[in-house]
C-alpha positions in Angstrom: 106.7 73.0 118.1 105.3 75.7 120.4 105.0 79.3 119.7 108.0 81.2 121.4 110.1 83.9 120.7 111.5 84.1 117.1 108.9 81.3 115.9 107.0 82.1 112.6 103.3 81.6 113.0 100.6 81.2 110.5 97.2 81.7 112.0 93.6 81.8 110.6 91.3 84.4 112.4 88.0 86.3 112.6 88.1 89.6 114.5 84.7 90.8 115.8 83.8 93.6 118.2 81.3 93.2 121.0 78.2 93.4 118.8 79.6 90.7 116.9 80.3 92.7 113.9 83.2 90.8 111.7 85.8 93.6 111.4 88.4 91.3 109.7 89.1 87.7 108.9 91.6 85.9 106.9 89.1 83.0 106.4 89.0 81.9 103.1 92.1 83.9 102.1 95.7 83.4 103.3 96.5 82.7 107.0 98.0 85.6 108.8 101.9 84.9 109.1 104.2 86.8 111.7 107.3 86.2 113.7 106.4 85.8 117.3 108.3 88.4 119.9 108.6 90.8 117.2 105.9 93.2 118.0 104.3 92.5 114.5 100.9 92.1 116.1 98.9 93.5 118.7 100.2 92.4 122.2 97.3 90.9 123.6 96.8 88.5 120.9 100.7 87.7 120.8 100.6 87.2 124.5 97.6 84.8 124.0 99.2 82.9 121.4 102.6 82.2 123.2 103.1 78.5 124.1 100.4 77.3 121.6 100.8 74.9 118.7 99.7 74.0 115.1 96.1 72.9 115.8 95.2 75.1 118.8 92.1 77.0 118.5 90.5 79.5 120.7 88.8 82.6 121.3 90.0 85.6 123.4 88.4 89.2 124.0 90.8 92.0 124.4 90.3 95.2 126.3 91.4 98.2 123.9 94.5 98.7 126.0 95.5 95.0 124.8 94.7 95.6 121.4 94.8 99.0 119.6 95.1 101.0 122.7 93.0 103.5 124.5 91.9 106.7 122.4 94.0 109.8 122.9 92.3 113.0 122.4 95.8 114.6 121.9 96.2 112.8 118.7 93.3 114.9 117.2 94.3 117.9 115.2 92.9 120.6 112.8 94.5 121.5 109.3 93.4 123.8 106.9 92.0 122.8 103.4 94.8 124.4 101.7 97.1 122.1 103.2 95.6 119.4 101.2 97.4 120.6 98.0 94.0 121.3 95.8 92.5 117.9 96.8 89.2 117.8 98.0 89.6 116.4 101.7 86.6 114.0 102.3 85.4 112.4 105.9 87.1 108.7 106.2 90.1 109.5 104.0 93.4 108.6 105.3 96.4 110.8 104.7 100.2 110.3 105.6 102.1 113.2 107.0 105.8 113.1 108.2 106.5 114.1 111.7 109.1 114.0 114.5 108.2 110.5 115.2 108.2 109.2 111.6 105.4 108.6 109.2 101.7 108.9 110.7 98.4 108.0 109.2 95.6 110.3 110.0 92.0 109.8 109.3 89.8 113.0 108.1 86.9 112.8 110.5 85.2 116.2 109.9 85.3 119.0 107.3 83.8 122.4 108.3 84.4 125.2 105.6 88.2 125.4 105.6 88.8 123.5 109.0 89.7 119.8 108.4 89.6 117.7 111.6 92.2 114.8 111.6 92.4 111.8 113.9 95.7 110.2 114.7 94.4 107.2 116.7 94.3 103.7 115.0 90.4 103.4 114.0 90.0 100.5 116.4 91.7 102.4 119.1 89.6 102.5 122.4 87.3 99.3 121.0 87.5 95.8 123.0 88.3 93.1 120.5 87.4 89.5 120.2 89.7 87.4 118.2 88.6 83.5 117.1 91.8 82.0 115.9 93.3 78.8 114.8 97.0 78.0 114.7 97.9 76.5 111.3 101.4 76.4 111.5 104.7 76.8 113.8 108.3 77.0 112.9 111.5 78.4 113.7 112.3 81.6 111.7 115.4 81.3 109.4 118.4 83.8 110.0 117.4 85.7 106.9 113.8 86.4 108.2 115.1 87.3 111.5 117.5 90.0 109.6 114.7 91.1 107.4 112.3 91.4 110.3 109.8 89.3 108.5 108.7 85.8 107.4 109.3 84.6 104.1 107.2 82.3 102.0 108.2 78.7 101.1 110.5 79.9 98.4 112.5 82.1 100.6 112.7 85.8 99.5 115.1 88.2 97.5 115.5 91.5 98.4 
């Protein structure tokens, strides 16, 4: 079966940057499982997987726009230390905030006195990425998986 809209895809992958540094991998762990065509993985990788089948292996380099997007300086903001409810803001800490577009994850990138600089960009925004991928399974998604919006394991899934 080929990867197409509404197929459940299982894949092994290793993600690296241009310096060859491993950023993430599923090797020696459970494969990544997603429903194709549901925007559950980055668009460039999803597009590269279309039409492939179990056993296919390939390597693809994605420009930032096809991965986590370009950096957007408008997603940088400054908050006051007091807004952290007595918690000590630490560079690298990620915080959740609710805004007009829903929940957003922000990363603390600087602390200068009472000013805390937060970045709403994905940590890999602006970074070209290389995926080394092997497709380990492809099957049709069930009606239940499609209605729930995610793939289920072999035993099904109760909500």
